[in-house]
C-alpha positions as CSV (number, residue, x, y, z in Angstrom):
1,M,48.6,27.6,-1.4
2,I,48.7,27.5,-5.2
3,A,49.6,30.8,-6.9
4,G,47.4,32.2,-9.6
5,S,49.7,31.3,-12.4
6,N,50.2,27.8,-11.0
7,L,46.4,27.4,-10.6
8,L,45.9,28.2,-14.2
9,C,48.4,25.6,-15.2
10,V,46.8,23.0,-13.1
11,L,43.4,23.8,-14.6
12,K,44.8,23.5,-18.1
13,Q,46.4,20.2,-17.3
14,L,43.1,18.9,-15.8
15,L,41.2,19.9,-18.9
16,R,43.7,18.1,-21.1
17,D,43.5,15.0,-18.9
18,R,40.8,12.7,-20.4
19,A,40.7,10.6,-17.3
20,G,40.1,13.6,-15.1
21,N,37.3,14.8,-17.3
22,F,35.7,11.5,-17.3
23,G,35.9,11.4,-13.5
24,I,34.3,14.8,-13.2
25,L,31.5,14.0,-15.7
26,T,30.9,10.7,-13.9
27,A,30.7,12.4,-10.5
28,I,28.1,14.9,-11.9
29,S,26.1,12.4,-14.1
30,V,25.7,9.5,-11.7
31,P,23.4,11.3,-9.2
32,V,21.4,12.8,-12.1
33,L,20.9,9.4,-13.7
34,A,20.0,7.8,-10.3
35,V,17.3,10.5,-9.7
36,A,16.0,10.1,-13.3
37,G,15.9,6.3,-12.8
38,G,14.0,6.7,-9.6
39,V,11.5,9.1,-11.2
40,A,11.0,6.7,-14.1
41,V,10.2,3.8,-11.7
42,D,7.7,6.0,-9.8
43,V,6.0,7.2,-13.0
44,T,5.6,3.5,-14.1
45,N,4.2,2.6,-10.6
46,M,1.9,5.5,-10.7
47,S,0.5,4.4,-14.1
48,L,0.0,0.8,-12.9
49,T,-1.5,2.0,-9.6
50,R,-4.0,4.3,-11.3
51,S,-5.0,1.5,-13.6
52,Q,-5.6,-0.8,-10.6
53,L,-7.5,2.0,-8.7
54,Q,-9.7,2.7,-11.8
55,E,-10.6,-0.9,-12.1
56,S,-11.5,-1.0,-8.4
57,T,-13.7,2.1,-8.6
58,D,-15.4,0.8,-11.8
59,A,-16.1,-2.5,-10.1
60,A,-17.4,-0.8,-7.0
61,A,-19.7,1.5,-9.0
62,L,-21.1,-1.4,-11.0
63,A,-21.6,-3.7,-8.0
64,T,-23.3,-0.9,-6.0
65,A,-25.6,0.1,-8.8
66,T,-26.6,-3.5,-9.4
67,A,-27.2,-4.0,-5.7
68,L,-29.5,-1.0,-5.6
69,A,-31.4,-2.1,-8.7
70,D,-32.1,-5.6,-7.4
71,G,-33.0,-4.4,-3.9
72,S,-30.1,-6.0,-2.0
73,A,-28.8,-2.5,-1.0
74,T,-30.5,0.8,0.0
75,T,-29.4,4.4,-0.6
76,T,-28.3,4.3,3.1
77,T,-26.1,1.2,2.8
78,A,-24.9,1.7,-0.7
79,K,-22.2,4.3,0.2
80,D,-20.5,2.0,2.6
81,L,-20.9,-0.9,0.2
82,A,-19.0,1.0,-2.6
83,N,-16.3,2.5,-0.3
84,N,-15.6,-0.9,1.3
85,F,-15.6,-2.5,-2.2
86,V,-12.8,-0.2,-3.3
87,L,-10.8,-0.9,-0.1
88,G,-11.2,-4.6,-0.5
89,Q,-10.2,-4.6,-4.2
90,M,-7.1,-2.6,-3.4
91,S,-6.1,-4.4,-0.2
92,N,-3.8,-7.0,-1.9
93,Y,-2.3,-4.3,-4.1
94,L,-1.4,-2.1,-1.2
95,A,0.1,-5.1,0.6
96,G,-0.5,-4.0,4.2
97,D,0.8,-0.5,3.8
98,A,-1.1,1.2,6.6
99,D,-0.4,4.8,5.6
100,A,-1.6,4.1,2.0
101,T,-4.6,2.3,3.2
102,N,-5.6,5.1,5.6
103,S,-5.0,7.6,2.8
104,L,-7.2,5.7,0.4
105,K,-9.9,5.3,3.1
106,A,-10.0,9.0,3.7
107,G,-9.9,9.7,-0.1
108,T,-12.8,7.5,-1.1
109,S,-16.3,8.8,-1.2
110,T,-19.6,7.7,-2.9
111,T,-22.7,9.6,-3.8
112,V,-26.0,8.0,-4.7
113,T,-28.8,9.7,-6.6
114,K,-32.2,8.1,-6.9
115,T,-34.6,9.1,-9.7
116,T,-38.2,8.0,-10.3
117,D,-39.9,8.1,-13.7
118,S,-43.6,8.8,-14.5
119,S,-44.5,5.1,-14.0
120,G,-43.0,5.0,-10.5
121,N,-40.0,3.0,-11.5
122,S,-36.7,3.8,-9.6
123,G,-33.3,4.3,-11.1
124,Y,-29.9,5.0,-9.4
125,T,-26.8,6.9,-10.3
126,V,-23.7,5.9,-8.3
127,V,-20.5,8.1,-8.4
128,V,-17.4,6.7,-6.7
129,N,-14.3,8.9,-6.3
130,S,-11.1,7.5,-4.9
131,S,-7.6,9.0,-4.3
132,Y,-4.6,8.4,-2.1
133,S,-1.0,9.4,-1.7
134,M,1.5,6.9,-3.2
135,P,4.9,7.2,-1.5
136,V,7.9,7.6,-3.8
137,N,11.3,6.0,-3.6
138,S,14.4,7.6,-2.1
139,M,15.8,8.8,-5.4
140,T,12.6,10.7,-6.3
141,R,12.6,12.3,-2.9
142,L,15.8,14.0,-3.8
143,T,13.7,16.2,-6.1
144,G,11.7,17.4,-3.1
145,Q,8.6,15.2,-3.9
146,S,7.6,12.8,-1.1
147,S,4.5,11.3,-2.7
148,L,2.3,11.3,-5.8
149,N,-1.5,11.7,-5.7
150,I,-3.4,9.0,-7.5
151,S,-7.1,9.7,-8.2
152,T,-9.9,8.1,-10.2
153,S,-13.7,8.4,-10.6
154,S,-16.4,6.2,-11.9
155,T,-20.1,6.7,-12.5
156,S,-22.6,3.8,-12.9
157,I,-26.3,4.1,-13.8
158,S,-28.8,1.3,-13.2
159,G,-32.4,0.7,-12.3
160,K,-35.8,0.1,-13.7
161,T,-36.7,3.5,-15.0
162,S,-38.1,3.8,-18.5
163,E,-35.4,6.4,-19.2
164,T,-32.5,3.9,-18.4
165,Q,-31.6,1.9,-21.5
166,K,-30.1,-1.6,-21.0
167,N,-28.5,-3.5,-23.8
168,A,-28.3,-7.3,-23.9
169,L,-25.3,-9.3,-25.0
170,S,-24.4,-12.7,-26.4
171,M,-20.9,-14.0,-25.7
172,E,-18.9,-17.0,-27.1
173,I,-15.7,-17.8,-25.1
174,A,-13.2,-20.0,-27.0
175,L,-10.6,-21.5,-24.7
176,D,-7.4,-23.2,-25.6
177,K,-7.0,-26.5,-23.7
178,S,-4.0,-27.9,-25.6
179,G,-1.3,-29.9,-23.8
180,S,0.9,-27.0,-23.1
181,M,-1.7,-25.8,-20.6
182,L,-0.3,-28.4,-18.3
183,L,2.8,-26.3,-17.8
184,N,3.3,-24.4,-14.5
185,T,2.4,-20.8,-13.8
186,E,4.6,-18.8,-11.4
187,V,2.2,-19.3,-8.5
188,V,3.1,-22.0,-5.9
189,D,0.3,-24.5,-5.1
190,T,0.4,-24.8,-1.3
191,T,-2.2,-27.6,-1.3
192,Q,0.4,-30.2,-2.4
193,T,3.9,-31.0,-1.4
194,S,4.9,-32.8,-4.6
195,C,3.1,-33.4,-7.9
196,I,3.5,-34.5,-11.5
197,Q,4.9,-31.7,-13.6
198,Y,5.7,-31.1,-17.3
199,Y,8.3,-29.4,-19.4
200,T,8.8,-28.6,-23.1
201,K,11.7,-29.4,-25.4
202,G,11.4,-28.0,-28.8
203,N,7.8,-28.3,-29.9
204,Y,7.1,-31.3,-27.6
205,L,5.7,-31.6,-24.1
206,Y,7.2,-34.1,-21.7
207,Q,6.4,-35.4,-18.2
208,Y,9.0,-35.7,-15.5
209,S,9.4,-39.3,-14.5
210,K,9.1,-38.5,-10.8
211,A,6.9,-36.1,-8.8
212,Q,8.5,-32.7,-8.4
213,S,8.5,-30.2,-5.5
214,P,7.3,-27.5,-5.0
215,C,4.1,-27.7,-6.9
216,Y,2.8,-24.8,-9.0
217,I,-0.7,-23.9,-10.2
218,K,-0.9,-25.2,-13.8
219,K,-2.0,-22.9,-16.6
220,I,-5.2,-24.8,-17.1
221,A,-6.2,-24.2,-13.5
222,A,-5.3,-20.5,-13.8
223,L,-7.6,-20.4,-16.8
224,K,-10.5,-21.8,-14.9
225,T,-10.0,-19.2,-12.2
226,A,-9.8,-16.3,-14.7
227,V,-12.9,-17.4,-16.7
228,G,-14.7,-17.9,-13.4
229,S,-14.1,-14.3,-12.4
230,L,-15.5,-13.2,-15.8
231,L,-18.7,-15.2,-15.4
232,D,-19.1,-14.1,-11.8
233,Q,-19.0,-10.4,-12.8
234,L,-21.5,-11.0,-15.6
235,D,-23.8,-12.7,-13.1
236,A,-23.5,-9.7,-10.8
237,A,-24.4,-7.3,-13.6
238,D,-27.4,-9.4,-14.6
239,P,-28.6,-11.3,-11.5
240,T,-31.9,-12.3,-13.1
241,S,-30.4,-13.4,-16.4
242,Q,-32.5,-11.0,-18.5
243,Y,-29.7,-9.6,-20.7
244,V,-26.7,-12.0,-20.8
245,R,-26.4,-15.2,-22.9
246,T,-23.1,-17.0,-22.8
247,A,-21.5,-20.1,-24.3
248,A,-18.0,-21.6,-24.3
249,I,-15.9,-23.7,-26.6
250,A,-12.9,-25.8,-25.4
251,W,-10.5,-26.5,-28.2
252,S,-7.1,-28.0,-29.0
253,S,-6.4,-29.7,-32.4
254,E,-10.2,-29.6,-32.8
255,V,-13.3,-28.6,-30.9
256,D,-13.3,-30.9,-27.8
257,S,-16.4,-29.7,-26.0
258,Y,-18.9,-26.8,-26.1
259,S,-22.1,-25.4,-24.7
260,N,-24.9,-23.8,-26.5
261,L,-25.7,-20.1,-26.0
262,D,-28.0,-19.9,-23.0
263,W,-29.2,-17.3,-20.5
264,G,-26.7,-16.6,-17.7
265,T,-23.6,-18.6,-17.1
266,K,-24.7,-21.9,-15.6
267,S,-24.5,-23.9,-18.8
268,T,-21.1,-22.4,-19.7
269,R,-19.7,-23.3,-16.3
270,T,-21.2,-26.8,-16.1
271,N,-20.7,-28.1,-19.7
272,V,-17.3,-26.6,-20.5
273,V,-15.3,-24.6,-17.8
274,S,-15.6,-27.1,-14.9
275,G,-14.4,-29.9,-17.1
276,L,-11.4,-28.2,-18.8
277,N,-8.4,-30.6,-19.0
278,A,-5.3,-30.0,-21.0
279,E,-4.3,-32.2,-23.9
280,G,-3.9,-32.1,-27.7
281,G,-2.5,-29.7,-30.2
282,T,-3.4,-26.1,-31.3
283,E,-5.7,-25.2,-34.2
284,S,-7.8,-22.1,-33.7
285,S,-9.7,-22.0,-37.0
286,A,-12.5,-24.5,-36.0
287,P,-13.5,-22.9,-32.7
288,M,-13.4,-19.4,-34.2
289,T,-15.7,-20.5,-37.0
290,M,-18.1,-22.1,-34.6
291,A,-18.3,-19.1,-32.3
292,F,-19.0,-16.8,-35.3
293,N,-21.7,-19.0,-36.8
294,N,-23.4,-19.4,-33.4
295,L,-23.6,-15.7,-32.9
296,M,-24.8,-15.0,-36.4
297,S,-27.6,-17.6,-36.3
298,A,-31.2,-16.5,-36.6
299,S,-32.0,-18.6,-33.5
300,E,-29.8,-16.4,-31.4
301,T,-31.6,-13.3,-32.5
302,A,-34.9,-15.0,-31.8
303,A,-33.8,-16.0,-28.3
304,Q,-32.9,-12.4,-27.4
305,A,-36.2,-11.1,-28.9
306,K,-38.2,-13.4,-26.6
307,K,-37.1,-11.3,-23.7
308,N,-37.8,-8.1,-25.7
309,N,-34.1,-7.4,-26.3
310,K,-34.5,-5.8,-29.7
311,T,-30.7,-5.0,-30.0
312,F,-27.8,-6.9,-28.4
313,Q,-24.0,-6.8,-28.7
314,K,-22.2,-9.9,-29.8
315,Y,-18.8,-10.9,-28.4
316,I,-16.1,-13.5,-29.0
317,I,-13.3,-14.1,-26.6
318,L,-10.4,-16.1,-28.1
319,M,-7.7,-17.3,-25.7
320,T,-4.6,-19.3,-26.5
321,D,-1.2,-20.1,-24.9
322,G,0.4,-21.3,-28.1
323,E,0.6,-21.0,-31.9
324,N,-1.3,-23.1,-34.5
325,N,0.4,-26.3,-35.5
326,D,-0.4,-25.6,-39.1
327,T,0.2,-22.0,-40.3
328,S,-2.7,-22.3,-42.7
329,S,-4.9,-22.2,-39.6
330,D,-3.7,-18.7,-38.9
331,Q,-5.1,-17.4,-42.2
332,K,-8.4,-19.2,-41.7
333,T,-8.7,-17.8,-38.2
334,L,-8.0,-14.3,-39.4
335,A,-10.5,-14.6,-42.2
336,T,-13.2,-15.5,-39.7
337,C,-12.0,-12.6,-37.4
338,N,-12.4,-10.2,-40.3
339,S,-15.9,-11.5,-41.1
340,A,-16.9,-11.2,-37.5
341,K,-15.6,-7.7,-37.1
342,A,-17.4,-6.7,-40.3
343,A,-20.6,-8.1,-38.9
344,G,-20.3,-5.9,-35.8
345,I,-19.0,-8.6,-33.4
346,K,-16.5,-7.3,-30.9
347,I,-13.5,-9.6,-30.4
348,Y,-11.3,-9.8,-27.3
349,T,-8.1,-11.9,-27.5
350,V,-5.9,-13.2,-24.7
351,A,-2.4,-14.6,-25.3
352,F,-1.4,-16.4,-22.2
353,M,2.5,-16.9,-22.1
354,A,2.2,-17.5,-25.9
355,P,5.0,-17.4,-28.4
356,A,5.5,-14.6,-30.9
357,R,3.4,-16.1,-33.8
358,G,0.5,-16.8,-31.5
359,Q,0.7,-13.3,-30.1
360,S,0.8,-11.8,-33.5
361,L,-2.3,-13.7,-34.6
362,L,-4.3,-12.6,-31.6
363,Q,-3.2,-9.0,-31.9
364,T,-4.5,-8.9,-35.5
365,C,-7.7,-10.8,-34.7
366,A,-8.7,-8.4,-31.9
367,T,-11.2,-5.6,-32.7
368,S,-8.7,-3.0,-31.5
369,P,-5.3,-2.9,-29.7
370,S,-7.1,-2.3,-26.4
371,N,-9.1,-5.6,-27.0
372,Y,-5.8,-7.6,-27.0
373,F,-4.2,-8.8,-23.8
374,A,-0.7,-10.3,-23.4
375,A,-0.7,-12.2,-20.1
376,Q,2.7,-13.3,-18.9
377,Q,1.6,-14.7,-15.6
378,M,-1.4,-15.9,-13.7
379,S,-2.2,-12.5,-12.2
380,D,-2.1,-11.0,-15.7
381,L,-4.6,-13.6,-17.0
382,V,-7.1,-13.0,-14.2
383,A,-6.7,-9.3,-14.7
384,A,-7.4,-9.6,-18.4
385,F,-10.6,-11.5,-17.9
386,K,-11.7,-9.1,-15.2
387,T,-11.1,-6.2,-17.5
388,I,-13.1,-7.9,-20.3
389,A,-15.9,-8.5,-17.8
390,T,-16.0,-4.9,-16.6
391,E,-16.1,-3.6,-20.2
392,T,-18.8,-6.0,-21.4
393,S,-20.9,-5.5,-18.2
394,K,-21.4,-1.9,-19.2
395,Q,-24.0,-3.3,-21.6
396,M,-26.3,-3.9,-18.7
397,T,-25.2,-1.2,-16.2
398,L,-24.2,1.9,-18.1
399,L,-20.8,3.1,-16.9
400,T,-19.0,6.4,-17.7
401,K,-15.6,7.5,-16.5
């Protein structure tokens, strides 16, 4: 046993010993830091999960309201349609987690309200509420928290009532098809065992002399998938092509191909998207100018007016995976972006694995920070175009959160 006077001496010596102090502080701080790190990870996951769930409920509300409006769903079947849509959208994200899936299933509900105006036209309000318990990691559990509740809600209004206002849109989609779009994404292409692949060295693109394995989905193929998802959602929001006009411009060092603004998405798919092939340099000024001029033309206003669309929103989507070969093209592009924004055109920009200068150009060009997307992998690219589709589809089916 240590006597009182000896104990005091021991404590004084320990306090003077820097190594001892460090050991004590380390012993105390490590668990605290570990718990803090675990909480930080879960907070980040919660934010990402809520975003994914919000996107799913938005899409479910839009799809259900549209199905009710076009008669492919009834008020009886609409609830199951919306609930199953949320579960389907979240299935990949939950990655087979049975507890989370069951929690989401129990926490998802849909209400449908039908209204009829004085002319006998029907309209529908769809409200989708979703929630589930997200399990936390072992470090966060040390705080006594075993799960975090994630919840979202979305309301969609559609129909043919005279009280429901629907706004049309005209959209130009400018897609970079330069040579660097031949590079790989991170997604393995399981349809092939070996294939021609490319790499960059400095500012130049090179092809490997022999086929490489495994194969990866190329950036140009990822772009086709992403744009396809955008067009699919526009078609779902406007199945009779009464409100949506689209066109696309494929560009590299120059405008390589384009479609004229037309109702629906068929011309855009057939004349541009399906034929996208990567080659050439990068100069964004010409396609941006073309998109702006097409939207501002009197013929576009006349085309919308023929279907009694007295007002319509104009959009430009500018996507690139690089930076302009000539810096003067940056200034020309920005000048057109500024003119477009001043004219009321909303600009979305998507930088797909782009270098710093390319990202900076697109950030400045976008209508707002939320209209700019930095996609670092294929899933990000698809998600960006889906988000754009959801936001622009609100022009036909009014959506509030």
